Residue frames as a rotation matrix with the C-alpha (Angstrom) as fourth column:
MET 1
0.203 -0.955 -0.218 3.15
-0.864 -0.070 -0.499 9.02
0.461 0.290 -0.839 -2.56
GLU 2
0.864 0.098 -0.494 4.37
0.021 0.973 0.230 5.49
0.503 -0.209 0.839 -2.03
LEU 3
0.716 -0.636 0.287 6.95
-0.436 -0.088 0.895 4.70
-0.545 -0.766 -0.341 0.63
ARG 4
0.436 -0.555 0.708 8.63
0.621 0.755 0.210 2.34
-0.651 0.348 0.674 -1.80
ALA 5
0.633 -0.173 0.754 9.06
0.618 -0.474 -0.627 5.12
0.466 0.863 -0.194 -4.37
LEU 6
0.840 -0.333 0.427 10.54
-0.487 -0.811 0.325 7.39
0.238 -0.481 -0.844 -1.68
ARG 7
0.631 -0.611 0.478 12.82
-0.098 0.549 0.830 4.59
-0.769 -0.571 0.286 -0.49
TYR 8
0.446 -0.449 0.775 14.10
0.860 0.455 -0.231 3.97
-0.249 0.769 0.589 -4.02
PHE 9
0.733 -0.145 0.664 14.61
0.241 -0.858 -0.453 7.68
0.636 0.492 -0.594 -4.72
VAL 10
0.810 -0.444 0.383 16.48
-0.567 -0.430 0.702 8.20
-0.147 -0.786 -0.600 -1.45
GLU 11
0.517 -0.630 0.579 18.66
0.271 0.762 0.587 5.19
-0.812 -0.147 0.565 -2.23
VAL 12
0.585 -0.294 0.756 19.45
0.776 -0.069 -0.627 6.53
0.236 0.953 0.188 -5.73
VAL 13
0.781 -0.282 0.557 20.59
-0.276 -0.956 -0.098 9.81
0.560 -0.077 -0.825 -4.18
LYS 14
0.715 -0.516 0.472 22.65
-0.475 0.137 0.869 8.04
-0.513 -0.846 -0.147 -1.51
GLN 15
0.377 -0.552 0.743 24.28
0.495 0.799 0.342 5.64
-0.783 0.239 0.575 -3.96
LYS 16
-0.008 -0.295 -0.955 24.59
-0.538 -0.804 0.253 8.31
-0.843 0.516 -0.153 -6.70
SER 17
-0.849 -0.245 -0.467 23.59
-0.526 0.460 0.715 5.60
0.040 0.854 -0.519 -9.15
PHE 18
0.237 0.966 -0.107 20.43
-0.967 0.245 0.072 3.88
0.096 0.087 0.992 -10.30
THR 19
0.270 -0.206 -0.941 22.30
-0.271 0.921 -0.280 0.62
0.924 0.330 0.193 -10.76
ALA 20
-0.781 -0.610 -0.136 23.94
-0.010 0.230 -0.973 0.69
0.624 -0.759 -0.186 -7.32
ALA 21
-0.533 0.674 0.511 20.61
-0.837 -0.330 -0.437 1.64
-0.126 -0.661 0.740 -5.71
ALA 22
0.417 0.710 -0.567 18.90
-0.791 0.591 0.159 -1.28
0.448 0.382 0.808 -7.46
GLU 23
-0.115 -0.553 -0.825 21.55
0.034 0.828 -0.560 -3.68
0.993 -0.093 -0.077 -6.17
HIS 24
-0.902 -0.298 0.312 21.28
-0.253 -0.221 -0.942 -2.27
0.349 -0.929 0.124 -2.66
VAL 25
-0.356 0.852 0.384 17.49
-0.833 -0.102 -0.544 -2.72
-0.424 -0.513 0.746 -2.44
PHE 26
-0.764 -0.099 0.637 17.48
0.021 0.984 0.179 -6.00
-0.645 0.150 -0.750 -4.42
VAL 27
0.518 0.848 0.115 15.38
0.186 0.020 -0.982 -4.92
-0.835 0.530 -0.147 -7.40
THR 28
0.092 -0.467 0.879 16.17
0.987 0.163 -0.017 -4.39
-0.135 0.869 0.476 -11.05
GLN 29
-0.793 -0.473 -0.384 17.49
0.407 -0.880 0.243 -1.09
-0.453 0.037 0.891 -12.36
PRO 30
-0.724 0.581 0.372 14.41
0.175 -0.366 0.914 -0.57
0.667 0.726 0.164 -14.61
THR 31
0.187 0.792 -0.581 12.22
0.859 0.155 0.488 -0.91
0.476 -0.591 -0.651 -11.52
ILE 32
-0.213 -0.361 -0.908 14.15
0.777 -0.626 0.067 1.86
-0.593 -0.691 0.413 -9.79
SER 33
-0.975 -0.207 0.080 13.96
0.208 -0.723 0.659 4.05
-0.079 0.659 0.748 -12.90
LYS 34
-0.375 0.913 0.161 10.19
0.432 0.019 0.901 3.54
0.820 0.407 -0.402 -13.24
MET 35
0.275 0.490 -0.827 9.55
0.955 -0.044 0.292 4.33
0.107 -0.871 -0.480 -9.58
VAL 36
-0.505 -0.509 -0.697 11.66
0.559 -0.808 0.185 7.50
-0.657 -0.297 0.693 -9.68
LYS 37
-0.937 0.213 0.275 9.89
0.148 -0.472 0.869 8.55
0.315 0.855 0.411 -12.91
ALA 38
-0.025 0.981 -0.191 6.49
0.693 0.155 0.704 7.91
0.720 -0.115 -0.684 -11.28
LEU 39
0.086 -0.033 -0.996 7.58
0.913 -0.398 0.092 10.01
-0.399 -0.917 -0.004 -8.29
GLU 40
-0.871 -0.433 -0.233 8.67
0.284 -0.830 0.479 12.81
-0.401 0.351 0.846 -10.63
ASP 41
-0.641 0.711 0.289 5.30
0.300 -0.114 0.947 12.61
0.706 0.694 -0.140 -12.41
GLU 42
0.213 0.738 -0.640 3.47
0.908 0.092 0.408 12.76
0.360 -0.668 -0.651 -9.10
VAL 43
-0.153 -0.373 -0.915 5.50
0.705 -0.690 0.164 15.75
-0.692 -0.620 0.369 -7.92
GLY 44
0.827 0.515 0.227 5.12
0.502 -0.493 -0.710 17.38
-0.254 0.701 -0.666 -11.32
SER 45
0.736 -0.666 -0.124 8.78
-0.677 -0.720 -0.150 18.26
0.010 0.194 -0.981 -11.62
PRO 46
0.424 -0.682 -0.596 12.10
0.062 0.679 -0.732 16.54
0.903 0.274 0.330 -12.31
LEU 47
0.994 -0.102 0.044 13.89
-0.043 0.012 0.999 15.47
-0.103 -0.995 0.007 -9.15
LEU 48
0.207 -0.962 0.181 17.25
0.348 0.245 0.905 14.68
-0.914 -0.124 0.385 -10.70
LEU 49
0.737 -0.157 -0.658 19.20
-0.648 -0.441 -0.621 16.21
-0.193 0.884 -0.427 -13.53
ARG 50
0.610 -0.506 0.609 21.15
0.378 0.862 0.338 13.49
-0.696 0.024 0.717 -15.27
GLU 51
0.692 -0.511 -0.510 24.34
-0.714 -0.587 -0.382 14.68
-0.104 0.628 -0.771 -16.92
GLY 52
-0.112 -0.684 -0.721 26.08
-0.619 0.615 -0.489 11.59
0.778 0.391 -0.492 -18.25
ARG 53
-0.136 0.001 -0.991 26.93
0.531 0.844 -0.072 9.54
0.836 -0.536 -0.115 -15.17
GLN 54
-0.976 -0.209 -0.058 26.51
0.171 -0.578 -0.798 12.54
0.134 -0.789 0.600 -12.87
MET 55
0.028 0.999 -0.025 23.26
0.779 -0.006 0.627 13.30
0.627 -0.037 -0.778 -11.07
VAL 56
-0.959 -0.221 0.179 22.31
0.083 -0.819 -0.567 16.61
0.272 -0.529 0.804 -9.52
LEU 57
-0.343 0.870 -0.353 19.26
0.896 0.190 -0.402 17.15
-0.282 -0.454 -0.845 -7.35
THR 58
-0.311 0.380 0.871 16.84
0.359 -0.802 0.478 19.81
0.880 0.462 0.113 -8.51
ASP 59
-0.715 0.134 0.687 15.24
-0.601 -0.621 -0.504 22.12
0.359 -0.773 0.524 -5.93
ALA 60
0.402 0.915 0.042 12.23
-0.854 0.358 0.378 19.81
0.331 -0.188 0.925 -5.85
GLY 61
0.409 -0.335 -0.849 14.56
0.081 0.940 -0.332 16.82
0.909 0.067 0.411 -5.62
GLN 62
-0.697 -0.693 0.184 16.32
-0.060 -0.199 -0.978 18.34
0.714 -0.693 0.097 -2.63
ILE 63
-0.333 0.673 0.660 13.00
-0.936 -0.322 -0.144 18.83
0.115 -0.666 0.737 -0.82
VAL 64
0.666 0.615 -0.421 11.74
-0.590 0.780 0.207 15.33
0.457 0.110 0.883 -1.68
TYR 65
0.004 -0.748 -0.663 15.07
0.155 0.656 -0.739 13.82
0.988 -0.100 0.119 -0.60
GLN 66
-0.810 -0.353 0.467 15.18
-0.342 -0.363 -0.867 15.65
0.476 -0.862 0.174 2.76
ARG 67
-0.096 0.858 0.504 11.54
-0.992 -0.044 -0.114 14.95
-0.076 -0.511 0.856 3.60
GLY 68
0.536 0.253 -0.805 11.82
-0.472 0.881 -0.037 11.41
0.700 0.400 0.592 2.23
VAL 69
-0.490 -0.779 -0.392 14.67
0.039 0.430 -0.902 10.64
0.871 -0.458 -0.180 4.63
GLU 70
-0.775 0.248 0.581 12.52
-0.630 -0.362 -0.686 11.98
0.041 -0.899 0.437 7.50
VAL 71
0.286 0.952 -0.111 9.43
-0.950 0.297 0.097 10.02
0.125 0.078 0.989 6.41
LEU 72
0.327 -0.224 -0.918 11.41
-0.191 0.936 -0.296 6.78
0.926 0.272 0.263 6.06
ALA 73
-0.783 -0.622 -0.017 13.01
-0.065 0.110 -0.992 7.28
0.618 -0.776 -0.127 9.49
ALA 74
-0.466 0.705 0.535 9.59
-0.876 -0.281 -0.392 7.97
-0.126 -0.651 0.748 11.05
HIS 75
0.495 0.643 -0.585 8.21
-0.736 0.668 0.111 4.85
0.462 0.375 0.804 9.35
ALA 76
-0.163 -0.651 -0.741 11.10
0.026 0.748 -0.663 2.76
0.986 -0.128 -0.105 10.72
ARG 77
-0.902 -0.130 0.411 10.46
-0.376 -0.228 -0.898 4.14
0.210 -0.965 0.157 14.24
LEU 78
0.004 0.989 0.150 6.75
-1.000 0.005 -0.004 3.32
-0.005 -0.150 0.989 13.92
GLU 79
0.456 0.121 -0.882 7.51
-0.375 0.925 -0.067 -0.25
0.807 0.362 0.467 12.88
ALA 80
-0.573 -0.752 -0.326 10.00
0.048 0.367 -0.929 -0.65
0.818 -0.548 -0.174 15.74
GLU 81
-0.737 0.346 0.580 7.52
-0.675 -0.363 -0.642 0.65
-0.012 -0.865 0.501 18.31
LEU 82
0.370 0.912 -0.176 4.77
-0.917 0.389 0.092 -1.62
0.152 0.128 0.980 17.04
ASN 83
0.181 -0.409 -0.894 7.19
-0.128 0.892 -0.434 -4.53
0.975 0.193 0.109 17.03
ASP 84
-0.830 -0.484 0.278 8.10
-0.287 -0.058 -0.956 -3.71
0.479 -0.873 -0.091 20.64
LEU 85
-0.149 0.860 0.488 4.44
-0.984 -0.082 -0.156 -4.04
-0.094 -0.504 0.859 21.58
GLY 86
0.665 0.455 -0.593 4.26
-0.594 0.803 -0.049 -7.48
0.453 0.385 0.804 19.99
THR 87
0.123 -0.714 -0.690 7.45
0.230 0.697 -0.680 -8.67
0.965 -0.075 0.250 21.65
PHE 88
0.747 0.287 -0.600 6.68
0.632 -0.024 0.775 -7.26
0.208 -0.958 -0.200 25.08
GLY 89
-0.327 -0.937 0.126 9.24
0.867 -0.350 -0.355 -4.50
0.376 -0.007 0.926 24.66
ARG 90
-0.951 0.101 0.293 6.85
-0.171 -0.959 -0.227 -1.76
0.258 -0.266 0.929 25.74
GLY 91
-0.063 0.990 -0.125 3.47
0.047 0.128 0.991 -1.31
0.997 0.057 -0.055 27.41
THR 92
-0.197 0.116 0.974 2.06
-0.933 -0.327 -0.150 -1.81
0.301 -0.938 0.173 30.86
LEU 93
-0.284 0.102 -0.953 2.03
0.152 0.987 0.060 -4.91
0.947 -0.128 -0.296 33.07
THR 94
0.073 0.397 0.915 -0.12
-0.894 -0.381 0.237 -5.02
0.443 -0.835 0.327 36.18
ILE 95
-0.298 -0.238 -0.924 0.88
0.109 0.953 -0.281 -7.67
0.948 -0.185 -0.258 38.71
GLY 96
0.642 0.576 0.506 -0.50
-0.498 -0.189 0.847 -8.58
0.583 -0.795 0.165 42.09
ILE 97
-0.399 -0.758 -0.517 1.66
0.111 0.519 -0.847 -9.41
0.910 -0.395 -0.123 45.09
PRO 98
0.558 0.598 -0.575 0.72
0.625 0.154 0.766 -10.11
0.546 -0.787 -0.288 48.69
PRO 99
0.817 -0.191 0.544 1.71
-0.377 -0.891 0.252 -7.49
0.437 -0.411 -0.800 51.32
MET 100
0.654 -0.574 0.494 4.04
-0.448 0.233 0.863 -9.79
-0.610 -0.785 -0.105 53.22
GLY 101
0.541 -0.422 0.728 5.58
0.595 0.804 0.024 -11.34
-0.595 0.420 0.686 50.11
GLY 102
0.977 -0.111 -0.181 7.02
-0.197 -0.788 -0.583 -8.21
-0.078 0.605 -0.792 48.57
SER 103
0.216 -0.973 0.085 10.57
-0.822 -0.134 0.553 -9.11
-0.527 -0.189 -0.829 49.55
LEU 104
-0.037 -0.182 0.983 10.20
0.185 0.965 0.186 -12.53
-0.982 0.189 -0.002 47.88
PHE 105
0.619 0.407 0.672 9.12
0.708 0.082 -0.701 -11.00
-0.340 0.910 -0.237 44.58
THR 106
0.702 -0.354 -0.618 11.62
-0.279 -0.935 0.219 -8.10
-0.656 0.018 -0.755 44.55
PRO 107
-0.391 -0.911 0.131 14.43
-0.179 0.215 0.960 -10.05
-0.903 0.352 -0.247 42.75
ALA 108
-0.284 0.361 0.888 12.01
0.846 0.530 0.056 -11.23
-0.451 0.768 -0.456 40.04
ILE 109
0.796 0.595 -0.110 10.63
0.503 -0.752 -0.426 -7.71
-0.336 0.283 -0.898 39.57
ALA 110
0.355 -0.757 -0.548 14.16
-0.400 -0.653 0.643 -6.27
-0.845 -0.009 -0.535 39.38
ALA 111
-0.582 -0.569 0.581 15.18
0.224 0.575 0.787 -8.88
-0.781 0.589 -0.207 36.78
PHE 112
0.175 0.745 0.643 12.05
0.933 0.084 -0.350 -8.12
-0.315 0.661 -0.681 34.73
ARG 113
0.841 0.140 -0.523 12.74
0.093 -0.989 -0.115 -4.36
-0.533 0.048 -0.844 34.86
LYS 114
-0.118 -0.970 -0.212 16.29
-0.324 -0.164 0.932 -4.98
-0.939 0.178 -0.295 33.65
CYS 115
-0.622 -0.091 0.778 15.10
0.557 0.647 0.521 -7.09
-0.551 0.757 -0.352 30.69
TYR 116
-0.096 0.720 0.687 12.14
0.918 -0.203 0.341 -4.86
0.385 0.664 -0.641 29.78
PRO 117
-0.736 -0.314 -0.599 12.96
0.597 -0.718 -0.357 -1.27
-0.318 -0.621 0.716 30.81
LYS 118
-0.915 0.397 0.063 10.22
-0.291 -0.763 0.578 0.25
0.278 0.510 0.814 28.62
VAL 119
-0.174 0.876 -0.449 7.45
0.411 0.479 0.776 -1.78
0.895 -0.049 -0.444 30.23
GLU 120
-0.416 0.142 0.898 5.65
-0.704 -0.676 -0.219 0.12
0.576 -0.723 0.382 32.96
LEU 121
-0.616 0.178 -0.768 5.00
0.464 0.870 -0.170 -2.09
0.637 -0.461 -0.618 35.99
LYS 122
-0.136 0.630 0.765 1.95
-0.740 -0.577 0.344 -1.46
0.658 -0.519 0.545 38.13
LEU 123
-0.880 -0.235 -0.413 1.87
0.086 0.776 -0.625 -3.30
0.467 -0.586 -0.663 41.44
PHE 124
0.189 0.964 0.189 -1.39
-0.520 -0.065 0.851 -4.40
0.833 -0.259 0.489 43.02
GLU 125
-0.825 -0.554 -0.112 -0.62
-0.162 0.421 -0.893 -5.16
0.542 -0.718 -0.436 46.67
ARG 126
0.119 0.916 0.382 -3.52
-0.931 -0.031 0.364 -7.06
0.346 -0.399 0.849 48.23
GLY 127
-0.151 -0.057 0.987 -4.32
-0.655 0.753 -0.057 -10.31
-0.740 -0.655 -0.151 49.93
SER 128
-0.895 -0.316 0.316 -4.42
-0.047 0.770 0.637 -13.64
-0.445 0.555 -0.703 48.14
LYS 129
-0.169 0.916 0.363 -8.22
0.767 0.354 -0.536 -13.68
-0.619 0.188 -0.762 47.65
ALA 130
0.537 0.342 -0.771 -8.21
-0.090 -0.886 -0.455 -10.13
-0.839 0.314 -0.445 46.19
ILE 131
-0.436 -0.761 -0.480 -5.36
-0.670 -0.082 0.738 -11.03
-0.601 0.643 -0.474 43.84
GLU 132
-0.793 0.197 0.577 -7.21
0.384 0.896 0.222 -14.17
-0.473 0.397 -0.786 42.72
ALA 133
0.257 0.965 -0.058 -10.40
0.626 -0.211 -0.750 -12.17
-0.736 0.157 -0.658 42.10
ALA 134
0.338 -0.204 -0.919 -8.48
-0.483 -0.876 0.017 -9.48
-0.808 0.438 -0.395 40.16
LEU 135
-0.779 -0.626 0.016 -6.86
-0.350 0.457 0.817 -12.17
-0.520 0.631 -0.576 37.98
ILE 136
-0.482 0.691 0.538 -10.23
0.717 0.665 -0.212 -13.74
-0.504 0.283 -0.816 37.23
ASP 137
0.535 0.734 -0.418 -11.72
0.413 -0.659 -0.629 -10.32
-0.737 0.164 -0.656 36.40
GLY 138
0.437 -0.432 0.789 -8.82
0.868 -0.027 -0.495 -9.53
0.236 0.901 0.363 34.07
GLU 139
0.993 -0.082 0.091 -7.60
-0.105 -0.951 0.290 -6.58
0.063 -0.298 -0.953 36.13
LEU 140
0.266 -0.940 0.212 -4.20
-0.623 0.000 0.783 -8.26
-0.736 -0.340 -0.585 36.55
LYS 141
0.485 -0.219 -0.847 -2.00
-0.747 0.400 -0.531 -10.03
0.455 0.890 0.031 34.01
LEU 142
-0.154 -0.640 -0.753 0.04
0.144 0.739 -0.658 -11.81
0.978 -0.209 -0.022 36.67
GLY 143
0.518 0.312 0.797 -0.39
-0.713 -0.357 0.603 -12.52
0.473 -0.880 0.037 40.37
GLY 144
-0.406 -0.677 -0.614 1.65
-0.029 0.681 -0.732 -14.17
0.913 -0.279 -0.296 43.06
VAL 145
0.588 0.605 0.537 0.33
-0.609 -0.107 0.786 -15.53
0.533 -0.789 0.305 46.33
LEU 146
-0.584 -0.782 0.218 1.85
-0.704 0.354 -0.615 -17.19
0.404 -0.513 -0.757 49.34
């Protein structure tokens, strides 16, 4: 089952019109009709009963609509979470700070936490040489020394 077919079907149900759905998703009305027909063929049952300009969901149509809405929402969440990874909106950041310099780095860490609340910060508190070695080894993404 294609996401696009589900998206078009869900839009037809929401808009209560093939034409309005086509305009909303920026495709032609025949494209919407073909995709809904292909979805009906795949399901093996009509999804909509067309009575003039009225449309009524069949039992199968009701199930496909409800699950389609859920699938499309899950797909949107997946895309958002993956986008967050690419834009530094989520993940883990390990940084090294020297023991005596913690108070100097606290404002920067607080500002970072405010901008990126979903990023888990791991602090590596060691001396300058250990921080340098950890950066070289790739154990740290960022290090500050005094």
